[in-house]
C-alpha positions as CSV (number, residue, x, y, z in Angstrom):
1,M,118.6,123.4,105.3
2,K,120.4,121.2,102.8
3,T,117.8,118.5,103.4
4,V,115.0,120.9,102.5
5,L,116.8,122.1,99.4
6,I,117.3,118.5,98.2
7,L,113.7,117.4,99.0
8,I,112.0,120.3,97.3
9,P,113.1,119.4,93.8
10,L,112.4,115.7,94.4
11,L,108.9,116.4,95.8
12,W,108.2,118.9,93.0
13,E,109.2,116.3,90.4
14,L,107.0,113.6,91.9
15,H,104.1,116.1,92.2
16,A,104.5,117.3,88.6
17,A,104.6,113.7,87.4
18,G,101.3,113.0,89.1
19,N,99.7,116.1,87.5
20,D,100.0,114.8,84.0
21,G,98.0,111.7,84.8
22,F,100.8,109.3,84.0
23,G,103.3,109.8,86.7
24,S,104.5,106.8,88.7
25,T,106.5,106.2,91.8
26,S,107.6,103.2,93.9
27,G,108.1,102.7,97.6
28,L,106.3,101.6,100.7
29,A,102.6,101.7,101.3
30,S,100.8,101.4,104.7
31,W,97.2,101.8,105.7
32,Y,95.1,103.7,108.1
33,G,91.7,102.7,109.5
34,E,89.2,102.8,112.3
35,A,91.1,105.3,114.5
36,H,90.6,107.9,111.8
37,R,87.0,107.1,110.8
38,G,84.9,110.3,110.5
39,K,87.9,112.6,110.8
40,P,88.1,115.2,108.1
41,M,90.5,114.5,105.2
42,A,92.3,117.1,103.1
43,N,89.4,117.2,100.7
44,G,87.0,118.2,103.5
45,Q,85.1,114.9,103.6
46,P,85.1,112.5,106.6
47,F,87.4,109.5,106.3
48,D,85.8,106.1,105.7
49,P,88.2,103.2,106.0
50,D,85.8,101.0,104.0
51,R,86.2,103.1,100.8
52,L,89.0,102.8,98.3
53,T,90.9,105.9,99.1
54,A,94.5,107.0,99.7
55,A,96.7,109.8,101.2
56,S,99.4,111.0,99.0
57,W,101.6,114.2,98.6
58,F,102.4,113.2,95.0
59,Y,99.1,113.4,93.2
60,P,96.3,116.1,93.2
61,L,93.3,115.4,95.4
62,G,90.7,113.5,93.4
63,T,93.2,111.7,91.2
64,A,92.7,108.0,90.6
65,V,95.9,106.0,91.0
66,R,96.6,102.3,90.5
67,V,98.6,100.8,93.4
68,S,100.2,97.4,92.6
69,L,102.3,95.1,94.7
70,A,105.9,95.3,93.6
71,S,106.3,91.5,94.1
72,E,103.0,90.6,92.4
73,P,102.1,93.4,89.9
74,R,98.9,91.7,88.9
75,R,97.6,92.3,92.4
76,S,96.4,95.9,92.3
77,V,93.7,98.3,93.4
78,V,92.6,101.7,92.0
79,V,92.1,104.3,94.7
80,T,91.2,108.0,94.8
81,V,93.6,110.4,96.5
82,T,91.4,112.1,99.1
83,D,93.9,113.0,101.7
84,R,97.5,114.2,102.3
85,G,100.1,111.9,103.7
86,P,102.1,109.9,104.7
87,A,103.8,112.0,107.4
88,R,106.8,113.7,105.9
89,R,109.3,111.8,108.1
90,L,107.8,108.6,106.7
91,V,108.1,109.9,103.1
92,R,111.8,110.5,103.8
93,A,112.0,106.8,105.0
94,G,110.5,105.6,101.7
95,R,106.7,105.7,102.3
96,V,104.9,106.9,99.2
97,I,101.2,106.3,100.0
98,D,98.9,105.5,102.8
99,L,95.9,103.4,101.8
100,S,92.5,103.0,103.5
101,H,92.1,99.7,105.2
102,A,89.8,98.5,102.4
103,A,92.3,99.3,99.7
104,F,95.3,97.8,101.6
105,S,93.2,94.6,102.2
106,Q,92.9,94.1,98.5
107,L,96.7,94.0,98.2
108,A,97.8,92.2,101.4
109,D,96.8,91.2,104.9
110,P,96.7,94.4,106.9
111,D,98.7,92.7,109.7
112,V,101.8,92.9,107.6
113,G,101.6,96.7,107.9
114,L,103.9,97.7,105.0
115,V,104.3,96.5,101.5
116,E,106.5,97.5,98.5
117,V,104.3,99.1,95.8
118,N,104.3,100.8,92.4
119,V,101.9,103.7,92.1
120,V,100.7,105.0,88.7
121,G,98.5,108.0,88.1
122,T,95.6,107.3,85.8
123,K,94.3,109.8,83.3
124,G,91.9,112.3,84.9
125,K,90.1,112.4,88.2
126,R,87.4,110.2,89.7
């Protein structure tokens, strides 16, 4: 119960930061791909790993966010939040966003699996 009471304000703060279009967060990013192709996302559309999309709890669906490598900030990709994720247990472990295979590929070799990123909400929705 204590964990829930601690996480609720934290998640609300991150969610509210994303709502104003300028919120940012840092943490781990991973990717999801072919195994999920065609499965419905939170926005009701089928997932396409070849599009620049992401799953996040911290930004409203349809929000464009810039995801940059923490170690190389010039390396970045703008994605649209179309799904919810990562899994809550992964969020507790530091994961902040799951990227489509195409989006992750613009940041790093997908074989690395996880990268440290900075995520910044952009003004408005895509």
